C-alpha positions as CSV (number, residue, x, y, z in Angstrom):
1,M,-79.1,-50.4,52.7
2,K,-76.4,-52.1,50.7
3,G,-76.5,-55.8,50.4
4,I,-73.0,-56.3,51.9
5,V,-74.5,-55.3,55.3
6,F,-77.0,-58.2,55.0
7,T,-74.7,-60.8,53.5
8,E,-72.1,-60.2,56.2
9,F,-74.7,-60.3,59.0
10,L,-75.8,-63.7,57.9
11,E,-72.2,-64.8,57.7
12,L,-71.6,-63.6,61.3
13,V,-74.8,-65.4,62.4
14,E,-73.6,-68.6,60.7
15,N,-70.1,-68.4,62.2
16,E,-71.3,-67.6,65.7
17,F,-74.6,-69.5,66.0
18,G,-74.8,-72.0,63.1
19,L,-76.6,-72.4,59.8
20,E,-79.7,-73.7,61.6
21,I,-80.1,-70.3,63.3
22,V,-79.6,-68.5,59.9
23,N,-82.4,-70.6,58.4
24,R,-84.7,-70.0,61.4
25,I,-84.2,-66.3,61.1
26,I,-84.9,-66.2,57.4
27,D,-87.9,-68.5,57.7
28,G,-89.3,-66.6,60.7
29,C,-89.1,-63.1,59.4
30,E,-91.3,-62.9,56.3
31,L,-88.7,-60.9,54.4
32,E,-89.5,-59.2,51.2
33,S,-86.2,-60.4,49.8
34,K,-86.9,-63.9,51.1
35,G,-83.4,-63.7,52.7
36,I,-81.7,-63.7,49.3
37,Y,-79.1,-60.9,49.2
38,S,-76.5,-59.7,46.7
39,S,-73.6,-57.8,48.3
40,V,-74.1,-55.0,45.7
41,G,-78.0,-55.0,45.9
42,T,-80.0,-52.5,47.9
43,Y,-82.5,-53.7,50.5
44,S,-84.8,-52.1,53.2
45,H,-83.1,-51.6,56.5
46,K,-86.3,-52.9,58.1
47,E,-85.3,-56.4,57.0
48,M,-82.1,-56.0,59.1
49,F,-84.2,-55.0,62.1
50,K,-86.5,-58.0,61.6
51,M,-83.5,-60.4,61.4
52,V,-81.7,-58.9,64.4
53,G,-85.0,-59.0,66.4
54,K,-85.5,-62.6,65.5
55,L,-81.9,-63.5,66.5
56,S,-82.5,-61.6,69.8
57,D,-85.6,-63.7,70.4
58,L,-83.8,-67.0,69.5
59,K,-80.7,-66.3,71.5
60,D,-82.0,-64.1,74.3
61,I,-79.5,-61.4,73.5
62,P,-80.6,-57.7,73.5
63,V,-81.0,-56.2,70.0
64,N,-78.6,-53.3,70.9
65,D,-75.9,-55.8,72.0
66,L,-76.3,-57.7,68.7
67,L,-76.1,-54.6,66.6
68,E,-73.0,-53.5,68.4
69,M,-71.4,-56.9,68.1
70,Y,-72.2,-56.9,64.4
71,G,-70.7,-53.4,64.0
72,E,-67.4,-54.6,65.4
73,Y,-67.5,-57.6,63.1
74,F,-68.4,-55.5,60.1
75,F,-65.6,-53.1,60.6
76,D,-63.2,-56.0,60.4
77,V,-64.8,-57.0,57.1
78,L,-64.4,-53.5,55.8
79,T,-60.7,-53.4,56.7
80,K,-60.1,-56.4,54.5
81,K,-62.2,-55.2,51.6
82,Y,-61.2,-51.6,51.6
83,P,-57.8,-51.2,53.2
84,Q,-57.2,-48.0,51.2
85,F,-59.5,-46.1,53.6
86,L,-57.4,-46.9,56.6
87,N,-54.3,-44.9,56.0
88,Q,-54.8,-42.8,59.1
89,P,-52.5,-42.6,62.2
90,N,-55.2,-43.4,64.8
91,S,-58.9,-44.0,65.4
92,F,-59.9,-40.4,66.0
93,T,-58.3,-39.2,62.8
94,F,-60.0,-42.1,60.9
95,L,-63.4,-41.3,62.5
96,K,-63.1,-37.7,61.5
97,S,-62.4,-38.7,57.9
98,I,-65.7,-40.6,57.4
99,D,-67.9,-37.8,56.2
100,N,-65.3,-35.9,54.3
101,Y,-63.4,-38.7,52.6
102,I,-64.9,-42.2,53.1
103,H,-68.6,-41.5,52.5
104,P,-67.9,-39.5,49.3
105,E,-65.9,-42.4,48.0
106,V,-68.7,-44.8,48.9
107,L,-71.2,-42.6,47.0
108,K,-69.0,-42.8,43.9
109,L,-69.4,-46.6,44.0
110,Y,-73.0,-46.6,45.2
111,P,-74.7,-43.3,44.3
112,E,-78.0,-44.5,45.8
113,A,-76.6,-45.3,49.2
114,E,-78.1,-43.6,52.2
115,L,-75.3,-43.0,54.6
116,P,-75.4,-41.7,58.2
117,S,-73.7,-38.5,58.9
118,F,-71.2,-37.7,61.7
119,D,-70.3,-34.4,63.2
120,F,-67.5,-34.2,65.7
121,I,-66.8,-32.0,68.7
122,D,-63.2,-32.2,69.8
123,E,-62.8,-32.5,73.6
124,G,-59.0,-33.0,73.6
125,K,-56.4,-35.4,72.5
126,N,-58.0,-38.4,74.2
127,E,-61.7,-37.6,74.0
128,M,-64.3,-36.6,71.4
129,T,-68.0,-36.3,71.1
130,L,-69.6,-37.6,67.9
131,V,-73.1,-36.6,66.7
132,Y,-74.6,-39.5,64.8
133,K,-77.5,-38.7,62.4
134,S,-79.5,-41.3,60.5
135,S,-83.1,-42.0,59.8
136,R,-82.3,-45.7,60.1
137,K,-81.6,-45.3,63.8
138,M,-78.7,-47.8,63.9
139,S,-76.5,-46.0,66.4
140,D,-75.7,-49.3,68.2
141,F,-74.3,-50.6,64.9
142,A,-72.2,-47.3,64.8
143,L,-71.0,-48.0,68.3
144,G,-69.7,-51.4,67.2
145,L,-68.0,-49.8,64.2
146,I,-66.3,-47.3,66.5
147,K,-65.1,-50.1,68.7
148,G,-63.9,-52.0,65.7
149,T,-62.0,-48.9,64.6
150,A,-60.2,-48.7,68.0
151,N,-59.4,-52.4,67.8
152,Y,-57.9,-52.0,64.3
153,F,-55.7,-49.1,65.5
154,G,-54.7,-51.0,68.7
155,E,-56.4,-48.5,71.0
156,K,-58.6,-49.0,74.0
157,I,-61.6,-46.8,74.2
158,L,-64.7,-46.2,76.2
159,V,-67.8,-45.5,74.1
160,E,-71.0,-44.1,75.7
161,K,-74.3,-42.8,74.3
162,M,-74.9,-39.5,76.0
163,S,-78.3,-38.7,74.6
164,E,-80.8,-39.7,71.9
165,K,-83.3,-37.6,70.1
166,K,-86.0,-38.3,67.5
167,E,-86.2,-41.9,68.6
168,G,-82.6,-42.6,67.8
169,E,-82.2,-40.5,64.6
170,L,-79.9,-38.1,66.4
171,V,-77.4,-39.6,69.0
172,L,-74.6,-37.9,70.9
173,I,-71.8,-40.4,71.5
174,N,-68.8,-39.8,73.7
175,I,-65.5,-41.6,72.9
176,K,-62.6,-41.6,75.4
177,K,-59.2,-43.3,74.8
178,I,-58.1,-45.1,77.9
179,G,-54.9,-46.7,79.1
């Protein structure tokens, strides 16, 4: 997993919960990296789960809620760092561009990156079903990214996991525009 995911997570934790919590997470997780991340480095996704789990313990917030919150935050970070990917008319068009446009561009920058894949089933103008596939099992992070996408495009959506298979490697997500 690219280091930017780690550096921005720690930034979010510091902003929301304070530097003391960041230090308690790093000290309490026995991380191979020792909590030292470069935004362009590559690190085990297991370290992210350790840190999110520790934050969950410290703040009594469910892991899935923390991952979703982080996904929303991270999308905002991406909009500032990579605005060239956002030249789409709405969230659905943007989401459909991920596998065919955005991920290939990411792989040009980071050829070793392991990215999730997304397949889409159109349900109509205001509804779609997304099939999330990733061995990292971070669909809650993806839910947050989807919500961040809708926020960016000024749309209100309802996002719901419909089913999970292979312990979260394959997740069916329904997205409805509301209002």
